[in-house]
C-alpha angles and dihedrals in degrees: 000000000000114000104224093186095069107046091123094208100120129089113266134200120220136162087278094055133258126331140167137186117265124249096263092052091051092048094049093048094048089049090051092050091047091056090049088057102039102025139276091266094062112129106232104158118140091260092060125088092233091049091052091048091052088050089054091051091048093050091049091053091046092051091048091051091050091051091050092048092048091051091048093049093046091075094070127065088218094062108020123098139196117351092000091058091047089054093047097053090054085079087068092050096252135112135204111273114246120220105302138225125228113257135191136186108242130192114221121196134184142101119349113265096015111155117213114198121198091342125184133195132195133221126218091267093057097254116146122229123195123222124210112286092259128023124177121196110232131229089286092054095249143097134188114213138155117259116205122207113242093226130056124242138066098315108171130206123179121208109295095014093111101066109126126092107223096184107043113215127185109257095018108111114164144011132190139159110232092194136034119276123256105241123234120257138210123256112304113267124228092253092050091048092050090051091051091047090056090051092048092064087068089076094090091037126142095243126063094222092055089050092051092049091048092051094048092046089060094058118108113255097020107134099178138343142181134191132213128191131199109196094168130095094246136063108268131225091272091058093250112150121239118288094006140129121221118197120190111198129182112204131349133098114302094223094048090049092049092049092050091051093046092050095051105035121096122251113272096019114124127221125222134198147101094267119068129188130180112234125190114217127216090274093054094253116140120225132177117241119193131194137150138245113224117257110228116236108197107209122213117203130194119191122190113201142166114229122222131193109301097032113134138171088260088061088054091051090053091052093051093047093047093050093046091049091051092051093047090053092064118111125244109280094017116139116229109237114207100216092055090065090068091073099059091035090059091057098230113216092017119108090216088068087077093061097077144028122224112224100176143358124202128186136185147146091268138019089253094053104050118137141160092265135104116266109236120201136187122252090258095049128091126196121229136175142179128207088254089060091062113084121194122207104198125193127175 
């Protein structure tokens, strides 16, 4: 008689996690059990009614197993997806970033004490950027705030592009953006959210610098950030003064960043950077917090290669995209080492990587200055690249 307690078709949880048989295994085993009941000569091919019914049963079991596995995996940030992941990271005090707006740090100047309410500025392309609801020019007649574009998407603004006052206010004279805007981004992906969740656990870390980086990484609009510390009595090679912390942050509101740094840094430690904001502590005492915005280093790449049979222009497009993606994944302050570009340029795991041979790679800060040398950057610089910045020199 058939033992119904040992079919082995359900999902099971072990020390290694959860697992379940695949659809074909379930179908084969059900077919085997059916023949044990009705006879080995039963016709159960896919064109038979009984065979189709067994397939329906197998698919139902497979779907149930998948649902159980999805529910099991939804309890961990490492394996959950979508809404389940959004719920999990709430434990860390963070939430999935919604589609973002481009933002730029702008310098406002005018008469001392001028109050700007619900101000707006305009860039050279006619896009409007909103200022914080209330801005007061300090004792020097200036204020640095973050202007947010009024429309979503990758709205760009190079240094100096935002220069027009859209809401004239008595005493407010000029506006400009000293650095390029951080472009808006689409809704945060699962992989990006997982990476930010891992960073967020640095908040209760044992080192102050890790805690500062964790706090800044949680801020809305922050794309990437990196911290440097000089605990010596002399200015270090990065130009950071003695006993100071230097944060380099791409994106995010300047005031929110300054408050996060002020909250996490230790008493007596200085802050260093090209952007300074006055922050008032819980006792009403003002203090200046400084940090930097990364300076973009646009990398030009030239790749010499010999094409074999099977090489096409689509292969070249893959090479350009792979190299650009590798460069864009570098951290702020990371040097770009020439030999490491050979790996993405060879398209590992892709058969089209066998259709050419790379003879040389050159990189530089411009297309006219490429060489077979590493590209060294300062601690406040960040390399970037697009597929159009990668030039292929193909010989056959």
